Backbone as a ProteinNet text record, in pm:
[ID]
protein_1_A
[PRIMARY]
MDLEVSPALTIPASELRWRFSRSSGPGGQHINTSDSRVELSWNIGASAALSDGQRLTLVTRLGKRLIAGVITLSASERRSQLRNREEALSKLADLLAEALAPEAPHRRATKPTRGSQRRRLAAKEQRAATKRQRRRPSAE
[TERTIARY]
84.4	0	89.6	72.8	152.6	114.5	211.6	189.5	178.6	59.7	39.9	69.3	177.8	218.5	145.6	141.9	74.3	36.6	-41.3	-73.3	51.3	158.6	281.4	376.2	349.4	441.8	366.7	390.7	340.5	457.7	478.4	590	540.7	602.9	561.5	592.1	507	524.3	654.4	703.7	827.2	949.9	942.1	1055.7	1056.7	948.6	939.1	989.7	1070.9	1124.7	1067.9	1021.4	958	1044.2	1047.4	1107.4	1012.4	1004.4	911.8	987.4	948.8	1011.1	910	950	859.6	855	735.6	713.4	708.7	752.4	736.8	599.8	561.5	435.1	325.7	198.9	87.7	61.1	-4.3	-39.7	-50.4	-5.7	-18.9	70.2	23.4	103.7	118.9	22.5	25	147.3	194.1	304.1	432.9	446.3	568.6	578.3	468.8	469	450.1	414.2	384.7	483.8	520.6	610.2	525.6	481.7	389.6	460.2	585.4	659.3	702.7	688.8	713.7	820.9	914.9	1011.9	995.2	976.1	957.2	1076.8	1142.5	1257.9	1231.8	1283.5	1270.6	1399.1	1457.1	1582.6	1553.1	1579.4	1552.3	1647.5	1772.4	1872.8	1847.2	1790.8	1771.1	1627.7	1542.4	1401.5	1379.8	1300.9	1265.5	1141.9	1075.4	951.7	979.5	1102.7	1135.4	1199.4	1166.5	1238.9	1367.8	1459.8	1586.3	1563.4	1468.9	1438.9	1381.9	1288.7	1230	1336.8	1423.2	1528.5	1621.2	1660.6	1749.3	1682.3	1554.3	1480	1472.6	1440.6	1429.3	1563.3	1669.4	1801.4	1844.6	1813.4	1850.1	1771.8	1641.2	1557.6	1557.2	1578.8	1577	1716	1819.1	1957.2	1994.9	1951	1988.8	1923.1	1810.1	1737.3	1777.6	1855.8	1892.9	2019.9	2022.7	2142.9	2172.2	2277	2315.6	2200.2	2127.3	2018.3	1888.8	1883.3	1763.9	1697.4	1566.6	1489.5	1415.9	1422.7	1360.5	1269	1146.4	1047.3	1000.1	968	915.1	780.2	699.3	567.9	541.5	513.1	479.9	369.4	294.2	190.6	71	40.5	-77.1	-37.3	-137	-109.5	-98.3	-163.1	-159.3	-58.1	2.4	101.5	39	-82	-150.2	-169.6	-215.7	-235.8	-102.7	1.6	132.6	187.5	156.1	197.5	127.9	-2.1	-77.1	-22	12.7	68.6	203.1	287.8	418.1	402.2	310.5	285.5	235.6	147.1	94	204.5	291.1	403.1	495.4	526.2	615.3	551.2	424	355	352.3	323.4	319.3	457.1	559.8	695.8	740.2	712.3	752.5	672.5	542.8	460	508.9	544.8	594.1	729.5	815.8	948.4	940.8	842.5	830	746	682	597.9	685.8	634.5	714.2	733.4	844.5	873	774.9	741.1	652.2	729.2	660.3	731	789	904.9	969.4	889.9	886.7	812.3	889.2	818.5	878.8	866.8	980.1	980.9	912.3	826.8	756.7	772.7	752.5	757.7	614.7	595.1	462.5	428	301.3	260.7	265.4	267.3	269.2	144.4	31.7	-94.2	-91.7	-38.2	-35	61.6	172.1	265.9	198.8	125.2	54.5	-48.6	-127.1	-228.9	-165.2	-53.4	15.3	62.8	124.8	174.6	59.8	-51.8	-167.5	-224.6	-234.3	-285.2	-191	-60.8	38.2	27.8	9.7	-5.4	-132.4	-240.7	-367.6	-351.7	-281.8	-259.1	-174.5	-72.3	13.6	-67.9	-158.1	-241.4	-333.2	-390.2	-476.5	-397.9	-276.5	-195.7	-151.4	-125.9	-88	-201.5	-325.7	-441.2	-462.8	-413.5	-431.3	-332.8	-228	-126.1	-183.4	-119.5	-155.4	-105.6	-184.8	-139.1	-12.4	79.3	205.5	185.5	260.7	248.1	345.3	312	401	346.2
-117.5	0	124.6	209.3	330.4	430.4	511.9	611.9	748.9	809.9	943	1046.4	1121.6	1224.5	1354	1388.9	1509.3	1483.1	1573.1	1552.1	1549.1	1612	1616.6	1500.5	1422.4	1315	1190.2	1081.5	950.1	853.6	787.3	693.3	553.9	489.7	353.1	255.9	157.6	59.1	-18.1	-30.4	-106.2	-38.5	92.2	164.2	159.6	113	107.6	-27.2	-25.5	-147.8	-163.7	-283.9	-313	-410.5	-391.5	-487.5	-503.4	-623.8	-651.9	-717.2	-681.5	-740.4	-742.8	-804.7	-814.3	-681.8	-643.8	-515.1	-532.8	-429.7	-432.4	-375.4	-383	-324.2	-426.4	-381.1	-469.9	-571.3	-679	-778.4	-917.5	-938.6	-1068.8	-1171.9	-1297.2	-1406.4	-1393.3	-1328.3	-1313.3	-1234.5	-1142.8	-1054.1	-1132.7	-1247.7	-1326.5	-1402.4	-1406.1	-1486.1	-1404.1	-1276.7	-1199.1	-1085.1	-1060.9	-950.4	-830.5	-754.2	-644.1	-509.6	-497.3	-372.1	-360.5	-240.1	-218	-111.4	-137.8	-36.3	-15.5	109	145	229.2	188.1	260.8	300.7	418.2	468.2	539.7	501.4	558.7	683.2	798.8	925.7	943.7	904.8	924.4	844.3	725	637.7	637.4	722.5	720.4	782.1	713.2	764.5	853.5	856.3	934.3	1083	1116.4	1254.7	1328.8	1457.2	1542.8	1587	1644.7	1687.6	1793.1	1885.4	1989.4	1931.4	1835.3	1771.6	1695	1624.2	1545.9	1638.1	1750.2	1845.2	1902.3	1937.4	1991.2	1889	1764.9	1660.9	1633.5	1623.9	1596.5	1712.3	1834.7	1951	1955.3	1937.4	1951.7	1830	1711.1	1589.2	1531.6	1609.6	1561.4	1488.6	1538	1476.5	1340.7	1318.3	1191.8	1086.3	1124.9	1032	956.8	830.3	749	695.8	747.3	710.8	733.6	843.3	879	803.5	725.6	644.5	697.4	719.4	758.9	636.5	617.4	500.8	548	495.9	525.5	394.7	397.9	276.7	306.9	204.1	216.1	90.2	108.5	-6.1	29.4	136.5	183.2	88.6	21.7	-65.4	-210.5	-293.4	-435.2	-516.7	-470.5	-550	-493.3	-581.4	-540.5	-453.4	-485.9	-409.3	-263.6	-243.3	-106.1	-31.6	-103.4	-40.8	-4.6	-86.5	-53.6	74.1	83.3	204.1	326.7	307.3	416.5	463.4	369.4	404.1	477.5	432.5	501	643.3	657.5	789.2	881.4	829	908	953.9	863.4	898.3	1004.9	989.5	1087.1	1224.5	1228.7	1356.2	1421.5	1340.4	1393.2	1452	1380.4	1427.7	1550.6	1551.2	1666.8	1791.1	1774.7	1888.4	1936.5	1842.6	1880.1	1946.2	1908.4	1964.6	2091.8	2124.9	2245.2	2369.3	2471.1	2593.3	2662.1	2731.6	2800.2	2915.2	2939.2	3050.2	3181.1	3287.6	3415.1	3460.6	3525.7	3571.5	3685.3	3687.3	3788.9	3920.1	4024.1	4156.8	4213.3	4253.2	4305.4	4442	4463	4591.4	4640.2	4770.6	4829.7	4850.4	4847.5	4878.7	5025.6	5053.9	5191.8	5276.3	5407.6	5497	5477	5461.7	5441.8	5315.5	5206.5	5080.6	5091.7	5165.3	5185.2	5266.1	5373.4	5455.5	5371.9	5293	5209	5107.8	5049.5	4952.7	5020.1	5136.6	5206.9	5254.2	5296.5	5338.3	5220	5105.2	4985.8	4944.8	4959.2	4923.6	5017.8	5145.9	5244.6	5217.4	5183.3	5152.8	5031	4929.2	4807.7	4840.2	4923.5	4963.2	5039.8	5127.4	5204.6	5111.4	5011.9	4915	4843.7	4802.4	4730.5	4823.1	4952.2	5048.2	5065.1	5067.1	5085.2	4964.2	4848.8	4729.1	4722.4	4803.2	4799.1	4846	4797.5	4841.7	4986	5070.1	5209.9	5213	5298.4	5306.3	5379.9	5341.9	5402.4	5519	5628.6	5745.6	5849.6
0	0	0	-99.6	-110.7	-1.5	38.2	142.2	77.7	87.7	31.6	140	118.6	213.8	182.8	55.4	7.9	-138	-198.2	-339.9	-428.7	-382.4	-461.7	-431.8	-328.9	-290.7	-245.4	-315.9	-277	-277.3	-164.7	-152.9	-188	-287.6	-322	-208.1	-190.6	-83.5	-100	-222.7	-246.6	-186	-157	-98.3	53.6	114.8	260.6	310.3	414.5	473.4	614.2	642.9	771.5	850.8	983.4	1076.2	1192.5	1244.2	1353.6	1468	1590.7	1708.1	1821.3	1930.1	2044.3	2117.2	2152.9	2218	2369.2	2441.2	2585.9	2620	2744.8	2785.2	2803.6	2808	2840.1	2729.7	2765.1	2665.3	2722.8	2844.5	2909	2843.6	2840.1	2784.7	2634.4	2570.8	2425.3	2379.3	2462.9	2424.8	2404.6	2469.8	2457.7	2326.3	2252.4	2129.1	2003.2	2014.7	1893.5	1876.1	1753	1719.1	1680.2	1780.3	1751.5	1735.2	1780	1763	1617.2	1561.7	1419.5	1401.1	1311.3	1269.7	1120.7	1082	942	897.9	789.4	737.1	593.6	558.2	420.8	383.2	271.1	225.4	142.5	199.4	131.2	13.4	33.3	-70.7	-196.5	-183.6	-299.2	-350.4	-295.6	-333.3	-471.6	-552.3	-685.2	-678.5	-562.9	-548.6	-526.7	-489.8	-455.7	-571.9	-581.3	-675.2	-604.5	-677.9	-617.8	-510.3	-535.1	-436.9	-309.1	-322.5	-204.5	-126.5	-198.4	-133.2	-53.4	-114	-46.4	78.3	66.5	180.8	294.1	260.6	363.2	430.1	351.5	408.8	498.8	458.4	538.5	670.4	661.9	780.8	872.1	816.2	897.9	918.6	889.6	893.3	1020.6	1136	1263.3	1284	1218.3	1235.9	1134.3	1035	928.4	964.5	927.8	940.1	801.2	738.9	602.3	504.6	523.5	433.4	457.1	563.9	593.7	719.8	710.8	828.7	882	1013.6	1076.1	1188.1	1187.9	1291.7	1352.4	1480.3	1543.2	1606.6	1618	1681.1	1762	1889.3	1974.7	2072.4	2040.8	2132.3	2138.8	2029.5	2021	2046	2071.8	2097.2	1968.9	1862.3	1740.2	1641.6	1565.5	1466.5	1358.8	1318	1213.8	1256	1377.8	1426	1439.4	1481.5	1491.2	1352.6	1253.8	1116.2	1069.7	1096.6	1060.4	1134.1	1260.4	1341	1283.7	1243.3	1187.4	1054.4	971	843.6	867.9	964.7	997.6	1049	1135.2	1187.8	1075.5	982.7	871.5	783.2	752.4	667.7	734.8	864.6	936.7	940.7	966.6	974.5	841	731.6	599	557.1	587.5	551.9	625.5	752.4	830.1	778	739.2	689.2	552.1	471.4	336.3	332.3	443	446.9	431.2	361.8	347.5	482.6	495.4	620.9	642.1	765.8	799.5	781.6	745.6	730.1	864.5	857.5	979.5	1042	1173	1245.8	1240.9	1209.3	1210.3	1351.3	1409.5	1545.2	1547.7	1646.8	1661.4	1804.3	1822.3	1956.4	2005.8	2137.5	2188	2160.6	2135.5	2106	2233.1	2215.6	2332.3	2417.4	2349.9	2422.2	2505.6	2450.7	2525.8	2643.5	2624.6	2736.1	2847.5	2808.9	2908.1	2984.2	2911.1	2975.6	3071.1	3031.7	3117	3245.7	3233.5	3351.5	3441.3	3380.8	3460.3	3538.1	3474.1	3541.6	3654.4	3629.4	3729.3	3850.8	3824	3931.8	4011.6	3943.2	4010	4100.9	4052.7	4132	4255.4	4236.6	4349.3	4453.2	4406.3	4499.2	4578.8	4512.6	4580.8	4690.4	4658.6	4757	4870.6	4837.6	4941.9	5042.9	4994.3	5082.9	5173.8	5136.5	5217.1	5333.9	5328.2	5431.5	5565.1	5671.7	5806.3	5823.3	5883.2	5902	5987.1	5948.6	6021.4	6153	6254	6387	6397.5	6334.3	6339.6	6428.4
[MASK]
++++++++++++++++++++++++++++++++++++++++++++++++++++++++++++++++++++++++++++++++++++++++++++++++++++++++++++++++++++++++++++++++++++++++++++

């Protein structure tokens, strides 16, 4: 089953590599006999589904998570292997979609307006006056 990340990117199932192992956690006696933990690997460097621009973006943004150009995700949250496979596919699709998303525009730094500064100081003075009135009268 191919993984559709976005309308511009669909990863063929033949490029995805699966590994299965025994998962820790709940499951009783059944957990000792089933390989429900899933590891999903995808080679970004050798993928035919990516354009050169997409490949460069992914390698740049996911560089710390890559080992020899391969991204690996694991899923062991569910008890069944099928659900863990779906979870791993979902994680990979979300990760790639986030990495390929265009960068948000940089925030332009602004100063507070004179009016907002005046209002802030007035509120601060009012609060100080309230607290001053709560004090015990001094014995002078």
